[in-house]
C-alpha positions in Angstrom: 0.0 0.0 0.0 1.3 3.5 -0.8 1.9 5.8 2.1 -1.2 8.1 1.8 -0.6 9.6 5.2 -0.8 13.4 5.3 2.4 15.3 6.1 2.5 18.6 8.0 4.0 21.4 5.9 5.5 24.8 6.1 3.5 27.5 4.4 5.3 30.8 3.6 2.9 33.7 3.9 3.8 37.4 3.8 7.4 36.6 4.8 6.5 34.3 7.7 6.6 30.6 8.1 3.4 28.9 9.3 3.4 25.2 10.3 0.3 23.8 8.7 -1.5 20.6 9.8 -4.3 19.4 7.6 -6.6 17.1 9.6 -9.6 17.9 7.4 -11.9 15.0 6.8 -9.7 12.5 8.6 -11.8 9.7 10.2 -9.1 7.1 11.1 -7.5 7.6 14.5 -4.3 6.1 13.2 -4.0 8.8 10.5 -4.8 11.5 13.1 -2.3 10.1 15.5 0.4 9.8 12.8 -0.1 13.5 11.7 0.1 14.6 15.4 3.3 12.5 15.9 5.0 14.0 12.8 4.0 17.5 14.0 5.4 16.9 17.5 8.8 15.9 16.0 9.0 19.2 14.1 7.4 21.6 16.7 9.2 20.3 19.8 12.7 20.6 18.2 12.2 24.3 17.4 13.3 27.2 19.7 10.9 28.2 22.4 8.0 30.4 21.3 9.1 30.3 17.7 6.5 28.3 15.9 3.3 29.7 14.3 0.7 26.9 13.8 -2.4 26.5 11.7 -4.6 23.5 11.9 -7.5 22.6 9.6 -10.0 20.2 11.3 -13.0 20.6 9.0 -15.0 17.4 9.0 -12.5 15.6 11.2 -13.8 12.8 13.3 -13.8 13.5 17.1 -14.2 11.1 20.0 -12.9 10.9 23.5 -9.6 9.2 22.4 -9.0 11.9 19.8 -9.8 14.6 22.3 -7.2 13.2 24.6 -4.6 13.0 21.8 -5.2 16.7 21.0 -5.2 17.8 24.6 -1.8 16.1 25.1 -0.5 17.4 21.8 -1.6 21.0 22.4 -0.4 21.0 26.0 3.0 19.6 25.0 3.5 22.3 22.3 2.9 25.2 24.7 6.7 26.0 25.1 7.4 26.1 21.4 4.4 27.8 19.8 4.3 31.5 19.7 0.7 31.6 18.4 -1.7 29.4 16.5 -5.0 29.3 14.7 -7.5 26.6 13.8 -10.1 26.5 11.0 -13.0 24.3 10.2 -14.7 24.0 13.6 -18.3 22.8 13.4 -20.8 23.2 16.3 -19.9 20.1 18.3 -16.2 20.4 17.5 -16.3 24.0 18.8 -17.6 22.7 22.2 -14.9 20.1 22.4 -12.2 22.6 21.2 -13.2 25.2 23.8 -12.9 22.4 26.4 -9.4 21.6 25.2 -8.4 25.3 25.3 -9.5 25.4 29.0 -7.8 22.2 29.9 -4.5 23.1 28.2 -4.5 26.8 29.1 -3.8 27.7 25.5 -5.3 30.4 23.4 -5.4 29.1 19.8 -7.8 31.3 17.8 -10.6 29.9 15.6 -11.3 31.4 12.2 -13.8 30.8 9.4 -11.3 30.6 6.5 -7.7 29.8 5.9 -7.0 33.2 4.5 -8.4 35.1 7.5 -6.4 32.8 9.8 -3.2 33.3 7.9 -3.7 37.1 7.8 -4.2 37.1 11.6 -1.2 34.8 12.3 1.3 37.0 10.4 0.1 40.1 12.1 0.8 38.7 15.6 4.1 39.5 17.2 6.3 36.5 18.0 6.7 36.2 21.7 10.3 36.9 22.9 11.7 34.5 25.4 
């Protein structure tokens, strides 16, 4: 079988690098976990507060196990991420997402479109350590 797993990627936008994770439409926990693991490898080897992240979770399957994976992932990235955004939240996902933000103490903003999210991300100041 060909490796159809999604890879995180770096998007260059208005002179800034954005670490983009596309979880959209993923239904298989193995695929979601693999994308999270690949993202951890990149994010957690960067200087503190240097990474700008963007996640697309439109149509992604959510359950208790996936919520737990995301909570651990988001919490563990706190030292390395300057600021982040998410797109694609539906009604139920928004409730789960808001819970994850409270649990992890993170403030990852939610936007309606990728362009609005990218525009916001590049206007934020990178936090100095």
